N, CA, C and O of each residue as an XYZ file, in Angstrom:
396
protein
N     115.306     97.502    157.928
C     114.651     97.730    156.661
C     115.281     96.795    155.626
O     116.492     96.576    155.648
N     114.463     96.239    154.715
C     114.948     95.315    153.703
C     115.786     96.018    152.647
O     115.596     97.198    152.352
N     116.693     95.275    152.105
C     117.549     95.824    151.048
C     116.790     95.784    149.730
O     115.870     94.985    149.552
N     117.186     96.650    148.815
C     116.558     96.687    147.514
C     116.956     95.487    146.666
O     117.875     94.740    147.002
N     116.248     95.324    145.572
C     116.467     94.209    144.665
C     117.925     94.123    144.226
O     118.557     93.074    144.352
N     118.454     95.225    143.712
C     119.804     95.198    143.162
C     120.874     95.042    144.242
O     121.801     94.246    144.092
N     120.746     95.793    145.318
C     121.782     95.719    146.359
C     121.797     94.353    147.035
O     122.866     93.864    147.399
N     120.640     93.728    147.211
C     120.614     92.412    147.857
C     121.293     91.358    146.987
O     121.932     90.443    147.506
N     121.157     91.481    145.681
C     121.817     90.527    144.793
C     123.312     90.825    144.689
O     124.137     89.911    144.666
N     123.643     92.088    144.629
C     125.053     92.468    144.512
C     125.841     92.035    145.748
O     126.986     91.597    145.641
N     125.230     92.160    146.896
C     125.909     91.843    148.155
C     125.862     90.350    148.494
O     126.471     89.921    149.474
N     125.152     89.566    147.702
C     125.068     88.135    147.965
C     124.097     87.769    149.064
O     124.223     86.709    149.676
N     123.120     88.640    149.324
C     122.126     88.370    150.361
C     121.029     87.424    149.871
O     120.240     86.927    150.675
N     120.973     87.174    148.579
C     119.965     86.290    147.997
C     120.592     84.912    147.817
O     121.735     84.811    147.372
N     119.861     83.845    148.157
C     120.424     82.507    147.961
C     120.823     82.273    146.499
O     120.133     82.699    145.573
N     121.946     81.592    146.320
C     122.482     81.360    144.981
C     121.486     80.643    144.082
O     121.363     80.988    142.907
N     120.774     79.653    144.607
C     119.789     78.929    143.788
C     118.713     79.867    143.244
O     118.352     79.786    142.069
N     118.203     80.751    144.090
C     117.167     81.689    143.646
C     117.727     82.660    142.611
O     117.083     82.942    141.600
N     118.906     83.158    142.865
C     119.538     84.101    141.960
C     119.776     83.472    140.592
O     119.492     84.084    139.562
N     120.296     82.254    140.586
C     120.623     81.584    139.326
C     119.367     81.101    138.590
O     119.155     81.451    137.429
N     118.546     80.305    139.259
C     117.413     79.664    138.580
C     116.253     80.620    138.324
O     115.737     80.679    137.208
N     115.842     81.361    139.333
C     114.670     82.212    139.148
C     115.023     83.543    138.496
O     114.484     83.888    137.444
N     115.934     84.292    139.126
C     116.219     85.645    138.653
C     116.885     85.645    137.280
O     116.516     86.426    136.403
N     117.867     84.767    137.102
C     118.630     84.796    135.854
C     117.983     83.918    134.784
O     117.555     84.418    133.744
N     117.913     82.609    135.039
C     117.458     81.712    133.977
C     115.984     81.877    133.633
O     115.615     81.749    132.465
N     115.143     82.155    134.600
C     113.717     82.289    134.295
C     113.348     83.725    133.921
O     112.971     83.995    132.781
N     113.457     84.628    134.868
C     112.964     85.995    134.646
C     113.776     86.742    133.588
O     113.201     87.320    132.665
N     115.093     86.736    133.708
C     115.911     87.490    132.749
C     115.852     86.888    131.349
O     115.944     87.613    130.358
N     115.698     85.566    131.261
C     115.547     84.953    129.936
C     114.246     85.395    129.292
O     114.217     85.698    128.099
N     113.174     85.436    130.061
C     111.885     85.907    129.528
C     111.998     87.366    129.085
O     111.477     87.735    128.032
N     112.664     88.184    129.871
C     112.863     89.592    129.497
C     113.665     89.688    128.202
O     113.320     90.468    127.315
N     114.719     88.908    128.092
C     115.557     88.945    126.882
C     114.786     88.463    125.657
O     114.889     89.057    124.584
N     114.021     87.398    125.814
C     113.225     86.896    124.693
C     112.159     87.908    124.273
O     111.912     88.102    123.083
N     111.536     88.546    125.255
C     110.541     89.576    124.948
C     111.158     90.754    124.221
O     110.569     91.293    123.285
N     112.337     91.148    124.651
C     113.045     92.250    124.000
C     113.404     91.884    122.559
O     113.264     92.705    121.653
N     113.861     90.661    122.355
C     114.196     90.213    120.997
C     112.954     90.136    120.111
O     112.995     90.514    118.941
N     111.861     89.647    120.673
C     110.614     89.567    119.904
C     110.136     90.961    119.512
O     109.718     91.183    118.375
N     110.198     91.891    120.448
C     109.805     93.261    120.141
C     110.718     93.865    119.080
O     110.252     94.592    118.202
N     112.002     93.574    119.152
C     112.944     94.068    118.145
C     112.588     93.525    116.755
O     112.678     94.248    115.763
N     112.188     92.259    116.688
C     111.772     91.690    115.399
C     110.515     92.375    114.851
O     110.397     92.615    113.650
N     109.596     92.679    115.741
C     108.389     93.406    115.321
C     108.765     94.780    114.779
O     108.266     95.204    113.737
N     109.639     95.463    115.487
C     110.077     96.789    115.042
C     110.816     96.711    113.710
O     110.681     97.595    112.865
N     111.592     95.653    113.528
C     112.280     95.448    112.257
C     111.268     95.233    111.140
O     111.428     95.759    110.038
N     110.232     94.465    111.425
C     109.161     94.248    110.457
C     108.407     95.514    110.115
O     107.893     95.663    109.007
N     108.343     96.421    111.065
C     107.677     97.704    110.834
C     108.598     98.710    110.156
O     108.226     99.864    109.943
N     109.794     98.264    109.822
C     110.794     99.065    109.109
C     111.254    100.289    109.899
O     111.523    101.345    109.326
N     111.341    100.133    111.220
C     111.920    101.200    112.033
C     113.423    101.249    111.793
O     113.997    100.273    111.312
N     114.067    102.354    112.115
C     115.520    102.452    111.902
C     116.263    101.340    112.644
O     115.866    100.917    113.730
N     117.343    100.884    112.030
C     118.111     99.789    112.603
C     118.633    100.122    113.999
O     118.688     99.244    114.861
N     119.015    101.371    114.232
C     119.523    101.742    115.553
C     118.460    101.522    116.628
O     118.781    101.114    117.744
N     117.194    101.790    116.295
C     116.113    101.598    117.263
C     115.874    100.113    117.530
O     115.649     99.704    118.669
N     115.925     99.321    116.474
C     115.746     97.877    116.612
C     116.857     97.292    117.479
O     116.592     96.501    118.385
N     118.094     97.679    117.203
C     119.224     97.173    117.979
C     119.181     97.653    119.429
O     119.538     96.914    120.346
N     118.747     98.879    119.625
C     118.634     99.410    120.992
C     117.647     98.578    121.808
O     117.916     98.251    122.964
N     116.523     98.239    121.218
C     115.520     97.428    121.918
C     116.063     96.024    122.163
O     115.890     95.465    123.246
N     116.713     95.462    121.161
C     117.249     94.107    121.290
C     118.292     94.015    122.408
O     118.293     93.058    123.182
N     119.171     95.004    122.489
C     120.250     94.962    123.476
C     119.908     95.648    124.799
O     120.759     95.717    125.686
N     118.713     96.145    124.950
C     118.310     96.835    126.174
C     118.522     96.003    127.452
O     118.943     96.566    128.463
N     118.250     94.704    127.450
C     118.437     93.931    128.694
C     119.891     93.564    129.016
O     120.155     93.021    130.089
N     120.826     93.845    128.126
C     122.210     93.397    128.332
C     122.821     93.919    129.644
O     123.435     93.128    130.359
N     122.687     95.183    129.990
C     123.259     95.626    131.279
C     122.677     94.867    132.480
O     123.401     94.529    133.416
N     121.384     94.607    132.444
C     120.741     93.832    133.509
C     121.288     92.402    133.538
O     121.537     91.847    134.608
N     121.471     91.815    132.361
C     122.000     90.461    132.281
C     123.442     90.392    132.782
O     123.827     89.429    133.445
N     124.225     91.401    132.469
C     125.602     91.460    132.983
C     125.581     91.582    134.506
O     126.346     90.914    135.201
N     124.707     92.432    135.014
C     124.568     92.589    136.464
C     124.248     91.251    137.127
O     124.869     90.894    138.128
N     123.287     90.510    136.578
C     122.919     89.229    137.174
C     124.064     88.221    137.094
O     124.294     87.469    138.041
N     124.774     88.203    135.981
C     125.895     87.276    135.829
C     126.983     87.577    136.860
O     127.507     86.668    137.503
N     127.312     88.845    137.009
C     128.332     89.217    137.996
C     127.839     88.911    139.409
O     128.621     88.483    140.258
N     126.564     89.125    139.663
C     125.999     88.807    140.977
C     126.082     87.311    141.260
O     126.402     86.909    142.378
N     125.797     86.486    140.256
C     125.926     85.035    140.426
C     127.376     84.686    140.751
O     127.636     83.896    141.659
N     128.310     85.265    140.023
C     129.731     84.984    140.267
C     130.131     85.395    141.679
O     130.805     84.637    142.377
N     129.723     86.583    142.102
C     130.096     87.059    143.434
C     129.516     86.154    144.526
O     130.194     85.818    145.497
N     128.263     85.773    144.349
C     127.606     84.922    145.340
C     128.194     83.519    145.323
O     128.390     82.912    146.376
N     128.478     83.002    144.128
C     129.041     81.655    144.007
C     130.447     81.587    144.593
O     130.817     80.581    145.198
N     131.225     82.634    144.422
C     132.577     82.645    145.015
C     132.512     82.553    146.530
O     133.350     81.906    147.159
N     131.525     83.197    147.104
C     131.367     83.147    148.562
C     130.892     81.773    149.015
O     131.295     81.285    150.071
N     130.021     81.145    148.203
C     129.465     79.846    148.574
C     130.489     78.726    148.399
O     130.587     77.831    149.238
N     131.246     78.778    147.311
C     132.240     77.746    147.039
C     131.603     76.414    146.672
O     130.389     76.245    146.779
N     132.418     75.488    146.245
C     131.946     74.149    145.921
C     131.713     73.938    144.437
O     131.736     74.877    143.641
N     131.488     72.676    144.085
C     131.303     72.291    142.681
C     130.027     72.881    142.096
O     130.020     73.341    140.955
N     128.953     72.869    142.871
C     127.681     73.413    142.381
C     127.824     74.900    142.062
O     127.329     75.366    141.036
N     128.484     75.626    142.919
C     128.694     77.054    142.694
C     129.552     77.276    141.451
O     129.297     78.201    140.681
N     130.557     76.444    141.252
C     131.400     76.567    140.056
C     130.602     76.303    138.793
O     130.780     76.992    137.789
N     129.726     75.315    138.835
C     128.871     75.034    137.673
C     127.919     76.187    137.386
O     127.636     76.494    136.228
N     127.429     76.819    138.439
C     126.542     77.970    138.251
C     127.307     79.156    137.665
O     126.753     79.924    136.879
N     128.564     79.306    138.042
C     129.385     80.365    137.452
C     129.567     80.112    135.956
O     129.413     81.024    135.144
N     129.892     78.885    135.601
C     130.045     78.527    134.192
C     128.726     78.696    133.446
O     128.689     79.257    132.351
N     127.654     78.210    134.044
C     126.337     78.335    133.417
C     125.927     79.776    133.202
O     125.342     80.107    132.171
N     126.226     80.635    134.158
C     125.853     82.043    134.016
C     126.654     82.719    132.904
O     126.125     83.568    132.186
N     127.928     82.346    132.761
C     128.746     82.917    131.688
C     128.230     82.465    130.324
O     128.137     83.270    129.397
N     127.897     81.184    130.197
C     127.351     80.674    128.934
C     125.992     81.296    128.633
O     125.677     81.615    127.486
N     125.198     81.460    129.682
C     123.883     82.092    129.507
C     124.029     83.530    129.017
O     123.293     83.962    128.130
N     124.967     84.265    129.587
C     125.169     85.651    129.170
C     125.578     85.703    127.704
O     125.064     86.529    126.951
N     126.485     84.843    127.293
C     126.892     84.796    125.889
C     125.693     84.508    125.003
O     125.507     85.153    123.971
N     124.878     83.539    125.403
C     123.702     83.176    124.608
C     122.705     84.323    124.504
O     122.133     84.549    123.437
N     122.490     85.048    125.596
C     121.506     86.135    125.550
C     121.992     87.310    124.724
O     121.182     88.038    124.150
N     123.292     87.506    124.654
C     123.826     88.610    123.847
C     123.820     88.227    122.371
O     123.483     89.050    121.520
N     124.187     86.997    122.065
C     124.291     86.559    120.676
C     122.911     86.332    120.061
O     122.676     86.699    118.910
N     122.019     85.742    120.806
C     120.682     85.436    120.278
C     119.839     86.620    120.496
O     118.661     86.614    120.137
């Protein structure tokens, strides 16, 4: 039986390129941007600040999960490319939290 989405990434069963480029940089970035856009709409509608911030930061646990998954998978793969992906994932996480 196939492993679930989260367990396959956590265990490093997903190729590093797919995890980094598709799951993290493409899909999670779109999710983060959508969450931020929705937070701006809610701010414009004068909803309470706690609700706006909750929506804005909602993807952060998922983003942390993906970053740690990239690190775990990259450590197993080794090499310069894997090291660059580790650095890129850390910078990406900082950017998604700050922006």
